Backbone as JSON Lines, residues from 0, in Angstrom:
{"i":0,"aa":"M","n":[94.49,83.71,124.57],"ca":[95.87,83.83,123.96],"c":[96.82,84.34,125.03]}
{"i":1,"aa":"E","n":[96.51,85.42,125.72],"ca":[97.35,86.15,126.66],"c":[97.93,85.33,127.7]}
{"i":2,"aa":"K","n":[97.18,84.36,128.14],"ca":[97.59,83.56,129.26],"c":[98.84,82.63,128.74]}
{"i":3,"aa":"V","n":[98.5,81.86,127.54],"ca":[99.55,81.09,126.94],"c":[100.85,81.93,126.64]}
{"i":4,"aa":"C","n":[100.67,83.01,126.11],"ca":[101.84,84.02,125.81],"c":[102.69,84.3,127.09]}
{"i":5,"aa":"A","n":[101.92,84.61,128.05],"ca":[102.58,84.88,129.36],"c":[103.36,83.71,129.91]}
{"i":6,"aa":"K","n":[102.87,82.43,129.79],"ca":[103.5,81.35,130.24],"c":[104.73,81.05,129.34]}
{"i":7,"aa":"A","n":[104.49,81.25,128.11],"ca":[105.76,81.11,127.12],"c":[106.96,82.02,127.51]}
{"i":8,"aa":"L","n":[106.52,83.26,127.85],"ca":[107.65,84.13,128.23],"c":[108.19,83.74,129.54]}
{"i":9,"aa":"K","n":[107.44,83.29,130.35],"ca":[108.0,82.73,131.85],"c":[108.97,81.6,131.48]}
{"i":10,"aa":"K","n":[108.56,80.73,130.61],"ca":[109.46,79.56,130.28],"c":[110.6,79.84,129.5]}
{"i":11,"aa":"W","n":[110.6,80.62,128.49],"ca":[111.77,80.88,127.82],"c":[112.48,82.38,127.83]}
{"i":12,"aa":"G","n":[111.71,83.11,128.45],"ca":[112.26,84.49,128.62],"c":[112.05,85.44,127.41]}
{"i":13,"aa":"L","n":[112.08,86.72,127.67],"ca":[111.76,87.78,126.82],"c":[112.86,87.72,125.71]}
{"i":14,"aa":"K","n":[114.13,87.76,126.06],"ca":[115.18,87.9,125.04],"c":[115.11,86.76,124.07]}
{"i":15,"aa":"A","n":[114.89,85.56,124.46],"ca":[114.7,84.36,123.58],"c":[113.47,84.64,122.64]}
{"i":16,"aa":"Q","n":[112.41,85.16,123.19],"ca":[111.19,85.36,122.42],"c":[111.46,86.54,121.46]}
{"i":17,"aa":"E","n":[112.22,87.48,121.76],"ca":[112.48,88.53,120.82],"c":[113.23,87.99,119.61]}
{"i":18,"aa":"T","n":[114.1,87.05,119.84],"ca":[114.89,86.35,118.72],"c":[113.93,85.61,117.85]}
{"i":19,"aa":"I","n":[113.03,84.89,118.41],"ca":[111.95,84.19,117.86],"c":[111.13,85.05,116.82]}
{"i":20,"aa":"L","n":[110.7,86.22,117.52],"ca":[110.0,87.28,116.78],"c":[110.67,87.66,115.35]}
{"i":21,"aa":"T","n":[112.01,87.9,115.38],"ca":[112.66,88.3,114.27],"c":[112.6,87.24,113.3]}
{"i":22,"aa":"E","n":[112.74,85.93,113.69],"ca":[112.8,84.79,112.78],"c":[111.28,84.71,112.2]}
{"i":23,"aa":"E","n":[110.3,84.88,113.04],"ca":[108.95,84.8,112.41],"c":[108.61,85.87,111.41]}
{"i":24,"aa":"I","n":[109.1,87.14,111.6],"ca":[108.92,88.16,110.83],"c":[109.64,87.82,109.58]}
{"i":25,"aa":"G","n":[110.72,87.17,109.52],"ca":[111.52,86.87,108.21],"c":[110.62,85.8,107.54]}
{"i":26,"aa":"E","n":[109.97,84.83,108.31],"ca":[109.08,83.75,107.64],"c":[107.87,84.47,106.92]}
{"i":27,"aa":"L","n":[107.42,85.58,107.65],"ca":[106.18,86.09,107.08],"c":[106.53,86.87,105.86]}
{"i":28,"aa":"L","n":[107.66,87.67,105.81],"ca":[108.16,88.11,104.67],"c":[108.25,87.25,103.56]}
{"i":29,"aa":"Q","n":[108.76,85.99,103.71],"ca":[108.87,85.03,102.81],"c":[107.54,84.61,102.13]}
{"i":30,"aa":"A","n":[106.66,84.42,103.21],"ca":[105.42,83.88,102.76],"c":[104.61,84.95,101.94]}
{"i":31,"aa":"V","n":[104.79,86.27,102.21],"ca":[104.23,87.25,101.47],"c":[104.7,87.28,99.99]}
{"i":32,"aa":"S","n":[106.09,87.09,99.85],"ca":[106.77,87.08,98.65],"c":[106.17,85.87,97.89]}
{"i":33,"aa":"K","n":[106.11,84.82,98.41],"ca":[105.76,83.49,97.72],"c":[104.24,83.68,97.32]}
{"i":34,"aa":"Y","n":[103.43,84.27,98.2],"ca":[101.93,84.39,97.93],"c":[101.77,85.32,96.66]}
{"i":35,"aa":"R","n":[102.62,86.34,96.57],"ca":[102.58,87.38,95.41],"c":[102.97,86.67,94.09]}
{"i":36,"aa":"R","n":[104.02,85.85,94.3],"ca":[104.54,85.1,93.0],"c":[103.53,84.05,92.55]}
{"i":37,"aa":"S","n":[102.77,83.53,93.54],"ca":[101.98,82.44,93.23],"c":[100.46,82.79,92.76]}
{"i":38,"aa":"N","n":[100.39,84.16,92.62],"ca":[99.03,84.56,92.21],"c":[97.96,84.21,93.19]}
{"i":39,"aa":"G","n":[98.25,84.07,94.35],"ca":[97.2,83.72,95.32],"c":[96.83,82.3,95.47]}
{"i":40,"aa":"A","n":[97.72,81.37,95.06],"ca":[97.39,79.98,95.2],"c":[97.07,79.65,96.59]}
{"i":41,"aa":"E","n":[96.14,78.47,96.63],"ca":[95.72,78.16,97.95],"c":[96.8,77.7,98.94]}
{"i":42,"aa":"L","n":[97.7,76.98,98.58],"ca":[98.84,76.65,99.46],"c":[99.6,77.76,100.0]}
{"i":43,"aa":"S","n":[99.83,78.78,99.03],"ca":[100.72,79.91,99.49],"c":[99.76,80.74,100.53]}
{"i":44,"aa":"R","n":[98.45,80.74,100.12],"ca":[97.45,81.62,100.98],"c":[97.51,81.01,102.42]}
{"i":45,"aa":"E","n":[97.45,79.68,102.57],"ca":[97.47,79.03,103.84],"c":[98.83,79.32,104.57]}
{"i":46,"aa":"N","n":[99.84,79.21,103.97],"ca":[101.16,79.54,104.48],"c":[101.17,80.97,104.93]}
{"i":47,"aa":"L","n":[100.58,81.81,104.22],"ca":[100.6,83.27,104.61],"c":[99.81,83.36,105.85]}
{"i":48,"aa":"A","n":[98.62,82.84,105.92],"ca":[97.77,82.79,107.14],"c":[98.45,82.16,108.44]}
{"i":49,"aa":"E","n":[99.25,81.13,108.12],"ca":[99.93,80.53,109.22],"c":[100.99,81.53,109.72]}
{"i":50,"aa":"E","n":[101.87,82.15,108.96],"ca":[102.94,82.96,109.35],"c":[102.27,84.36,109.95]}
{"i":51,"aa":"I","n":[101.2,84.87,109.6],"ca":[100.54,85.84,110.06],"c":[100.19,85.56,111.62]}
{"i":52,"aa":"A","n":[99.77,84.36,111.78],"ca":[99.38,83.81,113.21],"c":[100.55,83.76,114.1]}
{"i":53,"aa":"D","n":[101.63,83.31,113.44],"ca":[102.84,83.26,114.41],"c":[103.45,84.53,114.74]}
{"i":54,"aa":"V","n":[103.22,85.49,113.8],"ca":[103.69,86.89,114.09],"c":[102.9,87.52,115.15]}
{"i":55,"aa":"R","n":[101.48,87.26,115.0],"ca":[100.61,87.91,115.99],"c":[100.8,87.31,117.4]}
{"i":56,"aa":"I","n":[101.01,86.04,117.49],"ca":[101.51,85.5,118.86],"c":[102.59,86.05,119.28]}
{"i":57,"aa":"M","n":[103.61,86.2,118.59],"ca":[104.93,86.8,119.14],"c":[104.79,88.14,119.44]}
{"i":58,"aa":"L","n":[103.97,88.98,118.68],"ca":[103.74,90.34,119.08],"c":[102.97,90.58,120.46]}
{"i":59,"aa":"T","n":[102.1,89.57,120.63],"ca":[101.45,89.6,121.91],"c":[102.39,89.38,123.06]}
{"i":60,"aa":"Q","n":[103.3,88.37,122.73],"ca":[104.37,88.13,123.73],"c":[105.12,89.43,124.0]}
{"i":61,"aa":"M","n":[105.49,90.13,122.98],"ca":[106.18,91.41,123.11],"c":[105.46,92.46,123.92]}
{"i":62,"aa":"E","n":[104.19,92.52,123.79],"ca":[103.37,93.54,124.52],"c":[103.42,93.11,126.02]}
{"i":63,"aa":"I","n":[103.24,91.87,126.19],"ca":[103.26,91.5,127.62],"c":[104.52,91.53,128.25]}
{"i":64,"aa":"G","n":[105.55,91.15,127.55],"ca":[106.91,91.15,128.15],"c":[107.45,92.53,128.39]}
{"i":65,"aa":"H","n":[107.08,93.48,127.57],"ca":[107.47,94.84,127.79],"c":[106.42,95.66,128.5]}
{"i":66,"aa":"N","n":[105.36,95.01,128.82],"ca":[104.27,95.63,129.68],"c":[103.84,96.97,128.85]}
{"i":67,"aa":"I","n":[103.48,96.75,127.68],"ca":[103.09,97.9,126.9],"c":[101.74,97.69,126.27]}
{"i":68,"aa":"E","n":[100.91,96.82,126.82],"ca":[99.61,96.41,126.0],"c":[98.84,97.59,125.89]}
{"i":69,"aa":"K","n":[98.7,98.44,126.98],"ca":[97.73,99.67,126.92],"c":[98.4,100.69,125.85]}
{"i":70,"aa":"S","n":[99.7,100.81,125.9],"ca":[100.36,101.86,125.0],"c":[100.08,101.38,123.5]}
{"i":71,"aa":"V","n":[100.25,100.06,123.26],"ca":[100.11,99.55,121.88],"c":[98.59,99.79,121.48]}
{"i":72,"aa":"E","n":[97.67,99.62,122.4],"ca":[96.33,99.7,122.15],"c":[96.03,101.24,121.74]}
{"i":73,"aa":"D","n":[96.54,102.22,122.57],"ca":[96.48,103.6,122.41],"c":[97.16,103.96,120.94]}
{"i":74,"aa":"W","n":[98.14,103.48,120.63],"ca":[98.76,103.65,119.26],"c":[97.94,103.15,118.24]}
{"i":75,"aa":"I","n":[97.35,101.95,118.34],"ca":[96.45,101.41,117.33],"c":[95.4,102.39,117.02]}
{"i":76,"aa":"K","n":[94.68,102.78,118.07],"ca":[93.5,103.7,117.94],"c":[93.94,104.89,117.15]}
{"i":77,"aa":"Y","n":[95.14,105.57,117.64],"ca":[95.67,106.82,116.91],"c":[95.94,106.48,115.51]}
{"i":78,"aa":"K","n":[96.56,105.35,115.21],"ca":[97.06,105.08,113.73],"c":[95.71,104.92,112.99]}
{"i":79,"aa":"I","n":[94.76,104.15,113.55],"ca":[93.51,103.89,112.68],"c":[92.82,105.33,112.38]}
{"i":80,"aa":"K","n":[92.87,106.11,113.37],"ca":[92.04,107.54,113.09],"c":[92.85,108.2,111.98]}
{"i":81,"aa":"M","n":[94.24,108.12,112.05],"ca":[95.12,108.82,111.0],"c":[94.8,108.11,109.55]}
{"i":82,"aa":"L","n":[94.69,106.82,109.54],"ca":[94.23,106.1,108.3],"c":[92.93,106.58,107.77]}
{"i":83,"aa":"E","n":[92.03,106.69,108.65],"ca":[90.56,107.13,108.28],"c":[90.84,108.59,107.57]}
{"i":84,"aa":"K","n":[91.62,109.41,108.46],"ca":[91.63,110.79,107.97],"c":[92.45,110.84,106.48]}
{"i":85,"aa":"R","n":[93.48,109.97,106.28],"ca":[93.99,109.84,104.95],"c":[93.08,109.45,103.84]}
{"i":86,"aa":"M","n":[92.25,108.62,104.27],"ca":[91.32,108.08,103.16],"c":[90.12,109.1,102.84]}
{"i":87,"aa":"E","n":[89.82,110.02,103.76],"ca":[88.89,111.18,103.5],"c":[89.43,112.14,102.61]}
{"i":88,"aa":"D","n":[90.73,112.41,102.56],"ca":[91.31,113.46,101.9],"c":[91.36,113.17,100.23]}
């Protein structure tokens, strides 16, 4: 996935892909809302999966474009530890 994301950044540029990310996040919000209203209907479920995939791809491009892959990974590890800690309390 990283190779394709890097190619997309090279072709369209970081600024354009940041704009696309905001659009994809909006589509994900809409998909979550529709999924909740549909009580988990299969069509809404598939749309939700599709939009999550789109956002993940765009987030990967953001990590690459801003050269923050390591930092994001460190934050994820930290946040997961914090989540575990909250569940223990």
